[in-house]
C-alpha positions as CSV (number, residue, x, y, z in Angstrom):
1,M,2.7,72.7,-27.1
2,L,3.9,71.1,-24.2
3,N,6.6,68.9,-24.2
4,N,4.4,65.2,-22.5
5,T,6.7,64.0,-19.5
6,A,5.3,67.4,-18.3
7,M,1.2,67.7,-19.1
8,K,-0.4,64.4,-20.1
9,S,-3.8,64.1,-21.0
10,S,-5.4,60.9,-19.5
11,N,-7.3,60.6,-22.8
12,S,-4.6,60.9,-25.4
13,N,-0.8,62.5,-25.7
14,S,-1.1,65.7,-26.5
15,S,-2.0,69.2,-24.5
16,V,-6.0,69.6,-24.1
17,L,-6.1,73.1,-23.1
18,G,-7.6,75.9,-24.7
19,K,-8.5,72.9,-27.1
20,Q,-11.4,71.9,-24.8
21,R,-12.9,71.2,-21.9
22,A,-10.3,68.8,-19.3
23,V,-10.1,68.6,-16.0
24,L,-6.5,69.9,-15.1
25,L,-3.9,69.0,-12.0
26,V,-1.1,70.3,-11.1
27,H,0.8,69.0,-8.5
28,A,4.7,68.8,-7.2
29,D,6.4,65.9,-6.2
30,W,7.6,67.5,-2.8
31,C,4.0,68.7,-1.7
32,P,2.7,66.0,0.7
33,H,-1.2,67.1,0.3
34,C,-0.4,66.1,-4.1
35,R,1.0,63.0,-2.5
36,H,-1.9,62.0,-0.4
37,L,-4.3,63.0,-3.9
38,V,-1.7,61.1,-6.6
39,E,0.0,58.2,-4.8
40,P,-0.3,54.9,-5.0
41,Q,-0.2,55.2,-8.6
42,G,-3.1,53.0,-10.0
43,A,-4.9,53.1,-6.9
44,S,-4.9,57.0,-5.6
45,V,-7.8,59.2,-4.7
46,W,-7.2,60.8,-8.3
47,D,-7.4,57.6,-10.4
48,E,-10.6,56.7,-8.8
49,V,-12.0,59.7,-9.9
50,K,-10.3,59.2,-13.6
51,R,-11.9,55.9,-13.4
52,D,-15.6,56.8,-12.6
53,S,-15.4,59.7,-15.6
54,P,-13.6,58.1,-18.2
55,R,-15.2,60.4,-21.7
56,V,-13.5,63.8,-18.8
57,P,-10.6,65.0,-20.2
58,F,-7.8,65.1,-17.4
59,V,-4.5,66.4,-18.1
60,D,-1.8,65.9,-14.7
61,V,0.9,68.6,-14.5
62,D,4.0,67.5,-12.6
63,Y,5.1,72.2,-12.0
64,D,8.4,71.4,-11.1
65,T,9.4,69.5,-15.0
66,Y,6.4,71.9,-16.4
67,K,8.7,74.7,-15.2
68,R,12.0,73.1,-16.0
69,L,10.2,72.1,-19.3
70,T,9.1,75.6,-20.4
71,A,11.0,79.0,-20.6
72,S,9.0,80.7,-23.1
73,P,6.6,81.9,-25.4
74,A,4.3,83.0,-22.7
75,N,1.1,82.9,-25.5
76,R,0.1,79.7,-25.5
77,P,-2.9,78.5,-24.0
78,D,-2.0,76.1,-20.7
79,A,0.5,79.1,-20.1
80,A,-2.2,81.1,-19.3
81,V,-3.9,78.5,-16.9
82,M,-0.6,77.8,-15.6
83,K,-0.2,81.5,-14.2
84,T,-3.3,81.0,-12.2
85,V,-1.6,78.0,-9.5
86,Q,-1.6,79.6,-6.8
87,G,-1.1,76.4,-4.7
88,F,0.0,72.2,-4.8
89,P,-2.2,70.3,-4.9
90,F,-3.9,72.9,-7.9
91,I,-6.8,71.6,-9.4
92,A,-9.4,73.0,-11.6
93,V,-12.0,72.5,-14.8
94,V,-10.9,74.7,-17.6
95,E,-13.0,75.3,-20.7
96,K,-12.5,75.6,-24.3
97,A,-11.1,79.0,-25.4
98,D,-13.6,81.7,-26.6
99,G,-13.4,83.2,-29.9
100,N,-10.9,85.7,-28.1
101,G,-8.2,83.3,-27.4
102,D,-9.6,83.9,-23.3
103,I,-9.8,80.5,-21.4
104,G,-12.2,80.4,-18.2
105,V,-11.1,78.4,-15.4
106,R,-13.3,77.0,-12.2
107,V,-11.3,76.3,-9.0
108,F,-11.5,73.3,-7.1
109,Q,-12.8,75.1,-3.3
110,G,-13.8,71.7,-2.1
111,G,-11.5,71.7,1.6
112,E,-9.8,68.4,1.8
113,R,-9.5,66.4,-1.9
114,T,-11.6,63.1,-1.7
115,A,-12.7,61.1,-4.2
116,G,-16.6,61.5,-3.8
117,K,-15.8,65.3,-3.2
118,L,-13.1,65.2,-7.0
119,R,-15.8,62.8,-8.4
120,R,-18.8,65.9,-7.5
121,F,-16.9,68.2,-9.2
122,V,-16.4,67.1,-11.4
123,R,-19.7,65.7,-12.1
124,D,-21.3,68.6,-11.5
125,S,-18.6,71.1,-13.9
126,F,-20.0,68.9,-17.0
127,K,-23.2,69.0,-16.1
128,R,-23.1,72.7,-16.9
129,R,-23.1,73.9,-21.1
130,G,-22.6,70.6,-21.9
């Protein structure tokens, strides 16, 4: 599916997008808002949110690495999700694919990306439909 240097799940070594509901973060090294969210590694806002939701699958994507490593094929679940990325950092809850292979995406639109707002987004998203 994906090379794990581009897309990493904190719960396994393979992509979970389309297979189960997951929280997706797409970031870029050159983006100052992204760096604020993911640095310092191990003690970042994003790490805090993940620690507070141990049962939730999180997928972290370095966009530039993803683009270099995935020149095709376009019919993968992750390719469909990645087409919805409109800015950085991109944070969303990605639903499990339905019987038609369609994947729902709920994008975080809470403004400032604080640990509290992101925790609330994850909690509220995972309370819905299971």
